[in-house]
MARVOMI-408746 format. One line per 3 residues: number of its first residue (from 1); for each residue x, y, z of N, C-alpha, C. Coordinates in Angstrom, 1 decimal. Example, Ala and Ser with C-alpha at 12.3 -4.5 7.8 and 13.67 -1.06 7.14 Angstrom:
<recs>
1> 13.2 -5.7 7.8 12.3 -4.5 7.8 13.2 -3.3 7.8  12.8 -2.2 7.1 13.7 -1.1 7.1 12.9 0.0 7.9;
</recs>
This chain:
<recs>
1> 25.6 122.5 101.7 25.2 121.4 102.8 26.7 121.8 103.3  26.8 122.0 105.0 27.7 122.5 105.4 28.5 120.5 105.8  29.9 121.7 106.1 30.5 120.0 105.5 30.6 119.2 107.0;
4> 31.5 118.2 107.4 31.5 117.3 108.9 32.7 118.3 109.7  33.1 118.4 108.8 34.4 120.0 109.4 34.1 120.7 110.1  33.2 121.4 109.5 32.6 122.5 109.8 31.6 122.1 110.7;
7> 31.2 121.1 111.1 30.3 120.3 112.3 30.7 120.5 113.5  32.2 120.4 113.1 33.3 119.4 114.4 33.8 120.6 114.7  33.7 121.9 114.7 34.4 122.9 114.7 33.9 123.6 115.0;
10> 32.6 124.1 115.5 31.5 124.5 115.6 30.7 124.5 116.7  30.2 125.3 117.5 29.2 124.8 118.5 28.2 123.8 117.7  27.4 123.7 117.1 26.5 123.4 116.1 26.7 121.4 116.2;
13> 27.4 121.1 116.7 28.1 119.9 117.0 26.6 119.6 118.4  26.5 120.6 119.2 25.3 120.7 120.4 23.8 120.2 119.5  24.5 120.3 118.3 23.2 120.6 117.9 22.4 119.5 116.8;
16> 23.5 118.9 116.6 23.8 117.6 115.9 23.8 116.2 116.1  23.5 115.8 115.2 22.1 114.4 115.3 23.2 113.4 113.5  23.3 112.4 115.0 24.1 110.9 113.5 22.8 110.6 113.2;
19> 22.8 109.9 112.7 21.2 108.5 111.5 22.6 108.0 110.9  23.0 106.2 110.9 23.2 105.6 110.4 21.8 104.5 110.4  22.2 103.0 109.2 21.3 102.7 108.6 20.5 103.4 107.3;
22> 20.9 104.3 107.5 19.7 105.1 105.6 20.3 103.5 104.5  19.3 103.8 104.4 19.5 103.1 102.6 20.1 103.7 101.7  20.7 102.5 101.5 21.9 103.4 100.6 21.4 102.9 99.1;
25> 20.1 101.8 98.6 20.5 102.0 97.6 19.3 102.9 96.1  19.4 104.5 97.2 18.0 105.5 96.7 19.1 106.5 96.4  18.6 106.9 95.7 19.2 108.3 94.9 19.7 109.5 96.1;
28> 21.2 110.1 95.9 21.7 110.3 97.6 20.1 112.4 98.1  19.9 112.2 96.4 19.0 113.2 96.9 17.7 113.1 97.7  17.8 111.9 97.5 15.8 112.0 97.6 16.0 111.5 99.1;
31> 17.6 110.6 99.2 17.8 110.1 100.8 17.3 111.7 101.9  18.4 112.8 101.4 18.4 113.8 102.7 16.9 114.7 102.2  16.4 114.6 101.5 14.4 115.0 101.5 14.5 113.9 102.4;
34> 14.0 112.9 102.7 13.4 112.1 103.3 13.7 112.3 105.0  14.7 112.3 105.1 16.0 112.8 106.6 14.8 114.0 106.7  14.7 115.1 105.7 15.2 116.6 106.7 13.4 116.2 106.6;
37> 12.2 115.7 105.7 11.1 115.3 105.8 10.7 114.9 107.4  11.5 113.8 107.6 11.6 112.7 109.5 11.7 113.5 110.2  12.7 114.4 110.3 13.0 115.1 111.6 12.7 116.5 112.1;
40> 11.6 117.0 110.5 11.1 118.2 110.6 9.8 118.3 111.6  9.1 116.7 111.6 8.0 116.3 112.4 8.3 116.2 113.1  6.9 116.9 114.5 6.7 116.6 116.0 7.2 114.9 116.7;
43> 6.0 114.9 115.7 5.8 113.1 115.7 7.1 112.8 116.6  7.9 113.3 115.6 9.4 112.5 116.1 9.9 113.3 116.6  9.3 113.7 117.8 10.5 114.4 118.4 11.4 115.4 117.2;
46> 11.5 116.0 116.4 12.0 117.0 115.2 11.4 118.5 115.7  12.3 119.0 115.4 11.9 120.5 114.7 12.6 121.1 113.5  12.8 122.4 113.6 13.0 122.7 112.6 14.9 122.3 112.4;
49> 14.9 121.9 110.6 16.4 121.5 110.7 17.1 122.7 109.5  18.7 123.0 110.1 19.1 123.4 109.1 19.9 123.1 108.6  20.9 122.0 108.6 21.0 120.5 107.2 21.0 119.8 108.1;
52> 20.9 118.7 106.3 21.5 117.8 106.6 22.7 117.0 105.4  23.6 117.0 105.8 25.0 116.2 105.8 24.7 115.1 105.3  24.3 115.0 103.5 24.8 112.9 103.1 24.9 113.8 101.3;
55> 26.0 112.0 101.3 26.5 111.2 101.8 27.5 111.3 102.2  28.3 111.4 103.1 29.0 111.5 104.2 30.0 110.1 103.8  31.1 110.0 105.0 32.1 109.7 104.6 32.4 107.7 105.0;
58> 30.9 107.5 105.5 30.7 106.6 105.9 29.4 106.1 104.8  29.3 105.1 104.7 27.7 104.8 103.6 26.8 104.3 104.2  25.6 105.0 104.5 24.7 105.3 105.6 24.3 106.3 106.5;
61> 25.2 106.7 106.1 25.1 107.5 108.0 25.3 109.5 107.3  24.1 109.4 108.0 23.9 111.4 107.4 24.1 111.6 109.3  24.3 113.7 108.6 24.8 114.2 109.7 23.1 115.5 109.7;
64> 22.2 115.0 110.8 21.7 116.2 111.1 21.4 117.5 112.4  21.6 118.6 111.4 22.1 120.4 112.4 20.5 121.0 112.3  19.8 120.5 113.5 19.0 121.7 114.2 19.1 123.0 114.7;
67> 18.1 123.3 114.3 17.7 125.2 114.8 18.3 125.5 116.1  17.6 124.1 116.6 18.0 124.1 118.4 17.7 122.4 118.9  19.2 123.4 120.2 19.8 121.8 120.1 19.4 120.8 121.7;
70> 17.4 121.6 121.7 16.5 120.2 122.5 16.0 119.8 121.4  15.9 120.1 120.4 15.2 119.4 119.3 16.1 117.8 118.8  17.9 118.3 119.4 18.7 117.1 118.7 18.4 116.2 119.9;
73> 18.4 117.0 121.0 18.3 116.0 122.7 16.8 114.9 122.6  16.0 116.0 122.1 14.8 114.9 121.9 14.6 114.4 121.0  15.3 114.1 119.5 15.3 112.9 118.9 16.7 111.9 119.4;
76> 16.7 112.0 120.1 17.6 111.4 120.3 17.1 110.4 121.4  16.3 111.5 122.5 15.8 110.1 123.3 14.6 108.9 122.6  13.4 109.8 121.6 12.9 108.8 120.9 13.5 107.4 120.6;
79> 13.6 106.0 120.9 13.5 105.2 120.6 13.7 104.5 119.2  12.6 105.0 118.2 12.4 104.2 117.0 12.3 105.3 116.0  13.2 105.3 114.7 13.6 106.3 113.6 13.3 105.2 112.4;
82> 12.4 105.2 111.8 12.3 105.0 110.4 11.5 106.1 109.6  12.5 105.6 107.9 11.4 107.1 107.3 10.2 106.6 106.4  9.8 107.5 106.4 8.6 107.5 105.9 8.5 106.2 104.1;
85> 7.6 105.8 103.8 7.6 105.3 102.4 8.7 104.3 102.4  9.3 103.7 103.6 10.5 103.0 103.9 10.1 101.8 104.5  8.9 100.9 104.5 8.3 100.1 105.0 9.0 98.3 104.5;
88> 9.4 97.8 106.0 10.2 97.3 106.3 12.2 97.2 106.1  11.8 98.8 105.8 13.4 99.1 106.1 13.8 98.6 107.8  15.3 98.4 107.9 15.6 99.0 109.8 15.4 100.1 109.9;
91> 15.6 99.5 111.7 15.2 101.0 112.1 17.0 101.8 112.3  16.4 103.4 112.1 17.7 104.5 111.7 18.1 103.8 113.7  19.7 104.3 114.0 19.9 104.2 114.6 20.4 105.8 114.6;
94> 20.0 106.5 115.4 20.5 108.4 115.9 21.2 108.8 117.0  21.9 109.0 117.5 23.0 109.1 118.4 24.1 110.5 118.7  23.1 111.0 119.8 24.5 112.3 119.4 26.0 112.3 118.6;
97> 25.9 113.5 118.3 27.4 113.9 117.3 28.5 113.7 117.9  29.2 112.8 117.5 31.3 112.4 117.8 31.2 111.8 116.9  33.3 112.7 117.1 33.8 111.4 116.3 33.8 110.1 116.6;
100> 33.7 109.3 117.4 33.7 108.1 117.6 32.5 107.7 118.1  31.4 107.3 117.1 30.4 106.6 117.1 30.4 105.2 117.0  29.6 104.6 117.3 29.1 102.7 117.5 28.8 102.8 116.1;
103> 28.6 103.5 115.3 27.7 103.1 114.3 29.2 103.1 112.3  29.9 103.4 112.9 31.1 103.6 112.5 32.5 102.2 113.1  33.0 101.2 112.2 33.9 100.0 112.8 34.9 100.0 110.7;
106> 35.9 100.6 111.4 36.9 100.1 110.2 37.4 98.4 110.3  37.7 97.8 109.8 38.5 96.4 109.8 39.6 96.1 108.6  40.6 95.1 108.6 41.1 94.2 108.2 41.2 93.7 107.3;
109> 40.8 93.2 106.3 40.8 91.4 105.7 41.8 91.0 105.2  42.2 89.6 105.5 43.3 89.6 104.5 42.4 87.5 104.4  42.6 88.1 102.7 41.6 87.1 102.2 42.2 85.8 100.8;
112> 43.7 85.9 101.4 44.7 85.3 100.5 44.5 83.9 101.0  43.3 83.9 102.4 43.4 81.9 102.6 42.2 81.8 102.0  41.7 82.6 100.8 41.1 82.1 99.7 41.4 82.5 98.1;
115> 42.9 82.0 97.9 42.7 82.5 96.9 43.4 81.2 96.1  43.4 80.1 96.5 43.4 78.3 96.6 41.9 78.3 95.8  41.1 78.9 95.5 40.0 78.7 95.1 39.7 79.3 94.7;
118> 39.5 80.7 94.9 39.1 81.4 93.6 39.3 82.5 93.5  38.9 83.3 92.6 39.7 84.6 92.5 39.4 86.3 93.7  40.2 86.6 94.0 39.7 87.2 95.3 39.1 88.3 94.1;
121> 39.2 89.1 93.3 38.5 90.1 92.4 37.5 89.6 93.2  36.8 88.7 92.6 35.7 87.9 92.0 34.8 87.7 93.5  35.1 87.5 94.9 35.3 87.5 95.6 34.7 88.5 96.2;
124> 35.7 89.0 96.2 35.4 91.0 96.8 33.7 91.9 96.0  33.4 91.1 94.7 32.7 92.1 94.1 31.3 91.3 95.0  31.3 89.6 94.9 30.7 89.0 95.2 30.2 89.8 96.7;
127> 30.9 90.1 97.9 30.8 90.7 99.4 30.4 91.6 98.3  30.2 93.0 98.1 29.8 94.4 98.1 28.6 93.5 97.3  28.2 93.5 97.1 26.8 92.7 95.8 26.2 92.5 97.8;
130> 26.5 92.0 98.5 25.6 91.0 99.5 25.4 92.4 101.1  26.5 93.3 100.8 26.1 93.5 101.9 26.8 95.7 101.7  25.8 95.7 101.0 26.0 97.3 99.9 27.0 98.5 100.7;
133> 26.1 97.9 102.0 26.9 99.1 103.5 28.1 99.2 103.8  28.6 98.8 103.6 30.2 98.4 103.5 31.1 98.9 102.8  32.1 99.9 103.0 32.8 100.6 102.2 35.0 99.5 101.8;
136> 34.6 99.2 100.4 36.0 98.6 100.8 37.0 99.5 99.8  38.6 99.5 100.7 39.5 99.7 100.0 39.6 98.7 99.0  40.7 99.6 97.9 41.8 98.1 96.5 42.4 97.4 96.6;
139> 41.4 96.3 96.9 42.4 95.1 97.1 43.8 94.4 97.0  44.8 95.2 97.9 46.1 94.3 97.9 46.7 93.4 96.9  48.0 93.2 96.5 48.2 92.0 95.4 48.5 91.5 96.8;
142> 48.7 91.0 98.0 48.4 90.4 99.2 47.5 89.6 99.7  46.5 90.3 98.8 45.1 89.9 99.9 44.6 89.9 100.4  45.0 91.6 101.3 44.0 92.0 102.1 43.9 93.4 101.9;
145> 42.3 93.7 102.6 41.4 95.1 102.2 41.3 95.6 103.1  40.9 96.4 102.8 40.2 97.9 104.2 38.7 97.3 103.7  38.1 97.3 105.2 36.6 97.4 104.9 36.2 97.9 106.3;
148> 35.2 99.0 105.9 34.3 100.4 107.1 33.4 100.3 106.7  32.6 100.5 107.8 30.9 99.8 108.3 30.6 100.1 109.3  28.9 99.9 109.4 28.5 99.3 110.8 29.1 98.6 111.8;
151> 29.2 98.5 112.7 29.6 96.9 113.8 28.7 95.8 113.3  27.2 96.3 112.4 26.0 95.0 112.8 26.8 94.6 111.4  27.2 95.4 109.8 27.3 95.0 109.0 28.5 94.2 108.8;
154> 30.2 94.4 109.8 30.7 93.7 109.9 30.6 92.5 110.5  29.8 92.6 111.1 29.8 91.1 111.7 29.0 90.3 110.7  27.7 90.3 109.6 27.1 89.8 108.7 28.8 89.3 107.7;
157> 29.6 90.3 107.7 30.8 90.2 106.6 31.7 89.2 107.2  31.7 89.0 108.4 32.4 88.0 109.2 31.6 86.6 109.6  30.1 86.8 108.8 29.7 85.7 108.9 29.7 84.6 108.6;
160> 29.2 86.0 107.1 29.7 85.2 105.7 31.1 84.7 104.4  32.0 84.8 105.5 33.4 84.6 105.1 33.8 83.3 106.0  33.1 82.7 107.2 33.0 81.8 107.9 32.1 81.0 106.4;
163> 31.0 81.2 106.4 30.1 80.5 105.4 31.2 80.3 104.1  31.2 80.5 103.6 32.3 80.6 102.5 33.7 80.2 102.0  34.5 79.7 103.9 35.3 79.1 104.5 34.8 77.7 104.6;
166> 33.4 77.9 104.7 33.2 75.9 105.2 32.7 75.3 104.2  32.3 76.4 103.1 31.2 75.6 101.7 32.7 75.3 100.7  33.9 76.6 100.9 34.8 75.6 99.9 35.4 74.4 100.4;
169> 35.5 74.6 101.9 36.7 73.2 101.7 35.7 71.9 102.0  34.6 71.8 102.0 33.3 71.1 101.7 33.5 70.6 100.4  33.9 71.8 99.5 33.8 70.9 98.4 35.0 70.8 97.7;
172> 36.2 70.6 98.7 37.7 70.9 98.5 38.0 69.2 98.7  36.9 68.3 99.4 36.8 67.4 100.3 35.9 66.3 99.6  35.2 67.3 98.7 34.4 66.5 97.8 35.1 66.6 96.4;
175> 35.6 66.9 96.6 37.3 66.8 94.8 38.1 64.9 94.8  37.7 65.2 96.2 39.2 64.7 97.6 38.6 62.7 97.1  37.0 62.8 97.5 36.9 61.2 97.6 36.1 61.0 96.6;
178> 36.2 60.1 96.0 34.9 59.3 95.0 33.8 58.9 96.0  33.6 58.9 96.9 32.9 58.9 97.0 31.6 60.4 97.4  32.7 61.5 97.2 32.0 62.8 97.3 31.9 63.0 95.2;
181> 31.9 62.6 94.2 31.7 63.2 93.4 29.9 63.1 93.2  29.7 61.9 93.9 28.2 61.7 93.7 26.6 63.1 94.8  27.7 64.1 95.3 27.1 64.6 96.0 27.0 66.1 94.6;
184> 25.8 67.2 95.4 25.3 68.5 94.5 26.5 69.4 94.6  26.9 69.7 93.2 28.2 70.3 92.9 27.4 72.0 92.5  28.2 73.0 92.6 27.8 74.4 92.1 29.0 75.0 92.8;
187> 28.7 76.5 91.5 29.7 76.9 91.0 29.6 78.5 92.1  28.3 78.5 93.1 27.3 79.6 93.8 28.4 79.9 94.6  28.6 81.1 95.7 29.3 81.0 96.9 28.5 81.4 98.1;
190> 27.5 81.2 97.8 26.4 80.8 99.0 26.0 79.7 99.6  26.8 79.7 100.7 26.7 77.8 101.0 25.5 77.4 101.5  24.9 76.7 102.2 23.6 76.2 102.9 23.9 76.7 103.9;
193> 23.0 78.0 105.0 23.1 78.2 105.7 22.7 77.4 107.1  22.9 75.8 106.7 22.7 74.9 107.7 24.1 74.6 108.6  25.1 74.5 107.8 26.1 74.1 107.1 27.5 75.5 108.3;
196> 28.2 74.1 109.1 28.7 75.1 110.3 30.2 75.0 110.3  31.1 76.0 110.1 32.2 75.9 110.3 33.0 75.4 110.9  34.3 74.5 109.9 34.9 74.5 111.3 35.5 74.9 112.5;
199> 35.7 76.2 112.5 36.5 76.5 113.8 35.1 76.6 114.4  33.8 76.5 114.7 32.8 76.2 116.0 32.4 75.0 116.1  33.3 74.2 115.9 32.1 72.1 115.5 33.6 72.4 116.8;
202> 33.9 72.7 118.0 34.2 72.3 118.5 33.4 73.9 120.4  32.6 74.4 120.3 32.1 75.0 120.5 31.9 76.0 119.7  31.1 76.8 120.5 30.3 78.0 119.6 31.3 79.7 120.0;
205> 31.5 80.2 118.5 31.7 81.5 118.6 30.9 82.5 118.1  31.5 83.9 118.9 30.5 84.8 118.7 31.4 86.1 118.6  31.4 86.7 118.1 31.9 88.5 117.3 31.3 89.2 117.8;
208> 32.1 90.0 118.3 30.6 91.4 119.0 32.0 93.0 119.2  31.3 93.8 119.3 31.6 95.0 119.5 32.1 95.3 120.8  33.4 95.3 121.1 34.6 95.5 121.9 33.7 96.4 123.5;
211> 33.1 97.4 122.9 32.6 98.4 123.8 31.5 98.1 124.4  30.2 97.7 123.8 29.2 96.3 123.3 29.0 95.1 124.8  30.0 95.1 124.0 31.0 93.7 125.5 31.4 93.9 126.6;
214> 32.4 94.6 126.9 32.4 95.4 128.1 31.3 95.7 128.8  31.0 96.5 127.8 29.5 97.2 128.8 28.7 95.6 129.7  28.2 94.9 128.2 27.2 94.0 129.1 28.0 92.6 130.4;
217> 29.5 93.3 129.8 29.9 92.0 130.9 30.0 92.8 132.5  30.1 94.4 132.3 31.0 95.0 133.6 29.1 96.1 133.9  28.5 95.8 133.3 27.3 97.1 134.1 26.2 96.3 133.9;
220> 25.9 94.5 132.9 24.6 94.2 133.5 25.4 92.9 133.9  24.3 92.3 134.9 24.1 90.9 135.4 24.2 89.4 133.7  24.1 89.7 133.5 23.2 89.0 132.7 24.3 88.0 131.8;
223> 25.5 88.1 131.7 26.3 87.8 131.4 26.5 86.8 131.9  27.3 87.0 133.3 27.9 86.2 133.8 26.7 85.3 134.5  25.4 85.7 134.7 24.5 84.7 135.3 23.9 83.9 133.5;
226> 24.1 84.0 132.8 24.0 83.5 131.8 25.2 82.0 131.2  26.1 82.6 131.4 27.3 81.4 131.8 26.9 80.7 132.8  26.9 80.5 134.6 26.3 80.2 135.3 24.8 79.0 135.0;
229> 24.5 79.8 134.7 22.9 78.8 134.1 22.9 78.3 133.3  23.5 78.6 132.1 23.9 76.8 131.4 25.2 75.7 131.6  26.2 76.4 132.4 27.4 75.6 132.8 28.5 75.7 131.3;
232> 28.2 77.0 131.1 29.6 76.9 130.0 30.5 78.3 130.6  31.7 77.8 129.8 33.0 78.1 130.2 32.7 79.5 128.6  34.0 80.7 128.7 33.6 81.6 128.0 35.0 81.8 128.0;
235> 35.4 82.2 126.3 36.8 82.5 125.9 36.8 84.1 125.2  37.3 84.8 126.5 37.7 86.1 125.4 38.6 86.6 125.0  38.5 86.8 124.0 39.6 87.5 122.8 39.3 88.7 122.2;
238> 40.4 89.9 122.8 39.7 91.6 122.3 40.7 91.2 121.7  40.9 91.9 120.4 41.2 92.8 119.3 41.1 94.0 118.4  40.9 94.7 119.1 40.9 96.4 119.4 39.6 96.6 119.1;
241> 39.0 97.0 118.4 37.2 97.2 118.5 36.5 96.2 117.8  36.8 94.8 118.1 36.5 93.6 118.3 36.9 92.5 119.2  35.5 91.8 119.4 36.5 90.9 121.0 35.3 89.5 120.4;
244> 36.1 88.7 120.8 35.7 87.4 119.5 35.5 86.3 121.5  33.8 86.4 121.4 33.5 84.4 122.6 33.6 83.4 122.1  34.9 82.7 122.5 34.6 80.8 122.0 33.4 80.4 123.5;
247> 32.2 79.5 123.1 31.9 79.2 124.3 31.6 77.9 124.1  32.1 76.9 125.9 32.0 75.5 125.2 31.2 75.6 126.8  30.9 73.5 126.4 30.7 73.6 127.4 31.7 73.2 128.7;
250> 30.7 73.0 130.1 32.2 72.8 131.8 31.7 71.7 131.5  30.5 70.7 131.1 30.8 69.8 131.5 30.0 68.9 130.6  31.5 68.7 129.5 31.8 67.9 128.3 30.8 67.9 127.7;
253> 30.3 67.1 127.2 29.6 66.8 125.6 27.9 66.4 126.1  27.5 66.5 127.7 26.2 66.0 127.9 25.3 66.9 127.5  25.1 68.2 127.4 24.6 68.7 127.0 24.9 70.8 126.1;
256> 25.4 70.1 125.1 25.7 70.7 124.4 25.0 72.0 123.1  24.3 71.5 123.5 23.0 72.9 122.8 22.8 73.3 124.0  23.7 73.4 125.0 24.0 74.7 125.6 24.4 76.3 125.3;
259> 25.2 75.1 124.9 27.0 76.5 124.0 25.6 77.5 122.8  25.0 76.3 122.1 24.4 77.7 121.0 22.8 78.4 121.6  22.3 77.6 123.1 21.6 78.5 123.1 22.3 79.6 123.9;
262> 23.2 79.8 125.1 24.5 80.7 124.7 24.2 81.8 124.3  25.2 81.6 122.9 25.0 82.2 121.5 24.2 83.3 121.4  23.3 82.3 120.7 22.0 82.6 121.1 21.5 83.5 122.0;
265> 21.5 83.0 123.0 21.4 84.4 124.4 22.4 85.9 123.9  23.0 85.5 124.3 24.1 86.8 124.5 24.2 87.5 123.3  24.0 87.1 121.8 23.8 87.9 120.6 22.9 88.9 121.0;
268> 21.8 88.8 121.2 20.6 89.5 120.8 20.4 89.8 121.8  20.7 89.9 123.3 21.0 90.9 123.8 22.0 92.4 123.9  23.4 91.4 122.9 24.1 92.7 122.9 23.4 93.5 121.3;
271> 22.5 92.9 120.9 22.2 93.8 119.8 21.7 94.7 120.1  20.2 94.5 121.5 19.4 95.0 122.1 20.2 96.7 122.6  21.2 96.4 122.9 22.7 97.3 123.7 23.3 98.0 122.7;
274> 23.6 97.3 121.8 23.9 98.0 120.8 23.3 99.4 120.0  22.1 99.0 119.8 21.0 100.1 119.6 21.1 101.3 120.8  20.5 100.8 122.0 20.9 101.4 123.2 21.9 102.1 123.6;
277> 23.0 101.7 123.5 24.1 101.9 123.7 24.7 103.3 123.0  25.6 104.3 123.6 26.4 105.5 123.3 28.1 105.6 124.1  28.5 106.5 122.7 30.3 106.1 123.2 30.4 108.1 123.3;
280> 31.2 108.6 124.0 32.2 109.6 124.1 32.9 109.8 124.8  33.8 109.9 124.6 35.8 110.1 124.1 36.3 111.4 124.7  37.0 111.2 126.0 37.5 112.1 126.3 40.0 112.1 125.6;
283> 40.2 113.0 124.8 41.3 112.7 124.2 42.4 113.3 125.8  43.2 112.1 125.8 44.2 112.7 126.3 45.3 113.2 125.1  45.7 112.6 124.4 47.4 112.6 123.8 47.1 114.1 123.5;
286> 48.0 114.9 124.0 48.8 115.8 123.4 47.7 117.0 124.6  47.3 116.7 125.1 46.9 118.2 126.0 48.1 117.4 127.8  48.8 119.2 128.2 49.1 119.0 129.4 48.8 117.3 130.3;
289> 49.6 118.0 131.6 49.9 116.5 131.9 48.5 117.1 133.3  48.4 118.5 133.3 47.5 118.8 134.1 46.3 118.8 134.3  45.7 119.0 132.7 44.5 119.3 132.4 44.2 117.9 131.7;
292> 45.3 116.4 131.8 44.8 115.7 131.9 44.3 114.2 133.1  44.7 115.2 134.4 44.5 114.7 135.5 43.3 115.2 135.8  43.5 116.1 135.7 41.1 117.2 135.9 40.3 116.3 135.4;
295> 41.2 115.6 134.0 40.5 115.3 133.1 39.3 113.5 134.2  41.0 112.6 134.0 40.4 112.0 134.3 39.5 112.1 136.5  40.3 112.8 136.9 39.3 112.8 138.1 38.0 113.5 138.2;
298> 37.6 114.1 137.4 36.4 114.6 137.2 35.5 113.4 136.3  36.0 112.7 135.9 35.3 111.7 135.5 34.9 110.5 136.7  36.7 110.5 137.1 36.4 109.1 138.5 35.4 109.8 139.1;
301> 35.1 110.7 139.9 34.5 111.3 140.7 32.7 111.4 139.9  32.6 111.3 139.0 31.1 111.1 138.3 30.5 109.9 138.4  31.7 108.9 138.2 31.4 107.7 137.4 30.5 106.9 139.2;
304> 30.7 107.9 140.5 30.3 106.5 141.1 28.9 107.8 141.1  28.3 108.3 140.5 27.2 109.2 140.3 26.2 108.2 139.4  26.9 107.5 138.0 26.3 107.6 137.4 26.4 106.0 137.4;
307> 25.8 105.2 137.6 26.2 103.9 137.7 26.0 102.8 136.4  24.9 103.2 135.8 24.9 102.5 134.0 26.1 103.2 133.4  26.5 103.7 133.5 28.1 104.1 132.6 29.3 103.4 133.0;
310> 30.0 102.8 132.0 30.7 102.5 132.3 32.0 103.1 131.8  33.2 103.6 132.6 34.7 104.4 131.8 35.5 103.7 132.3  36.1 103.7 130.6 37.1 103.3 130.8 38.0 103.7 130.5;
313> 39.7 103.0 131.1 40.0 104.4 131.5 41.3 103.7 130.3  42.3 104.4 129.4 43.4 104.7 128.4 44.1 105.3 128.5  45.1 104.9 127.8 46.3 106.1 128.2 46.1 107.5 127.9;
316> 45.4 107.1 126.2 45.3 108.0 125.2 44.0 108.9 125.1  42.8 107.9 126.0 41.8 109.2 126.2 41.2 108.1 127.4  39.6 108.4 126.8 38.8 107.8 128.3 37.7 107.4 127.5;
319> 36.7 106.3 126.8 35.6 106.4 127.0 34.7 106.5 128.2  33.7 106.7 127.8 32.2 107.2 128.7 31.1 106.1 127.5  30.5 104.9 128.3 29.2 104.1 127.0 28.4 104.7 128.1;
322> 27.3 104.7 127.5 25.7 104.2 128.0 24.4 104.8 127.7  23.8 105.2 128.5 22.3 105.6 127.0 22.8 106.8 126.8  22.2 107.4 125.4 22.8 108.9 124.9 22.4 109.6 126.1;
325> 21.1 109.8 127.1 20.8 110.9 127.7 22.1 110.3 128.9  22.5 109.8 129.7 23.5 109.0 130.9 25.1 109.9 130.4  25.7 110.0 128.7 26.5 109.8 128.6 26.1 110.9 128.1;
328> 25.3 111.8 127.7 25.5 113.4 127.7 25.6 114.2 128.6  25.1 113.6 129.1 25.4 114.1 130.8 26.1 114.8 131.2  26.5 113.0 131.5 28.0 113.0 131.8 29.0 113.7 131.1;
331> 29.2 113.9 129.9 30.3 114.9 129.2 29.8 116.3 130.2  28.8 116.2 129.3 28.6 117.4 130.1 29.1 118.7 131.5  28.7 117.6 132.4 28.9 117.7 133.8 30.8 117.6 133.6;
334> 31.4 117.0 133.3 32.8 116.6 133.6 33.1 118.1 132.8  32.8 118.6 131.6 33.1 119.7 131.0 33.0 121.0 131.9  31.8 121.3 132.6 32.0 121.9 133.5 32.4 121.6 135.1;
337> 33.3 120.4 135.6 33.9 120.7 136.1 35.7 120.5 136.2  36.3 120.7 135.4 37.3 121.0 134.3 37.2 122.7 134.3  36.5 123.2 133.8 36.0 124.6 133.4 36.5 125.0 135.1;
340> 35.8 124.2 136.3 35.7 125.5 137.8 37.6 125.0 137.8  38.2 124.0 137.6 39.5 123.4 137.9 40.3 124.4 137.6  40.3 125.1 136.0 40.4 125.9 135.0 40.5 127.6 136.1;
343> 39.9 127.9 136.2 39.3 129.4 136.9 40.0 128.8 138.5;
</recs>
């Protein structure tokens, strides 16, 4: 198999796609074979597969390199992909190759808050069984641990931890209360789904991928119109790759159910965007000032023609977010403009 490094350093990157959300409970060779069969099927927009790189550093993610560049473009345009014989499996996420992809997110957790209630090693083992697509680093003595996986898996992890924290807090209260002794007890870490974390009782909270949220807010009318329609306020806290929304009713408690409706609507729409959006990144760090300026000017110029593309300018890089065809063409035109400047 070709290494990921070779893919990055050669023109093969133009013929390569990233396939995420593959089943992780199957033999690696079987997954490789199923992926090759799927992407050589012309009904899936496929063609001759030159190489399949699997497994990779991210669980459930493979790199597929085609013989023809046009085939890679065709399979990305096709909206739905699922492996043959995998009934009920989640839809695969297929996107153009890039070092930065929505399918991979890193997060650092501080589990020390659970230390007084449960052995942290047991908690980590539970999480690994519950969300097998996540990669966990060794647990540090201070209770911190690094996690990597798809954003949807990271989101599921946060929801799971909130429920566990709420469940343990409820158990702690029951032990301190005489009346609580008659309630149901359990050693399981799986709390009832109806249990609401303490942090959300004064409103609803929602965790989103930052890039998805920025696109939702700046390139769609859905976000602002939903807040106005349900008369709610939304506090936004951006923390790197993750943004947390705190949704509260603007009219007191008379329509508290609106908070939940807004959360569900935004969550559903953001999940749709998560599967449809693609990000390309131009690295500015380490480049000469003239080259940086040429990249910035090219992006600013093209953003006027690509109204459905969101361009975020940062000190060290520029992110381009939109549909796979739009971001691919945007990056291609930027590179052409840069080459014209160099000449």
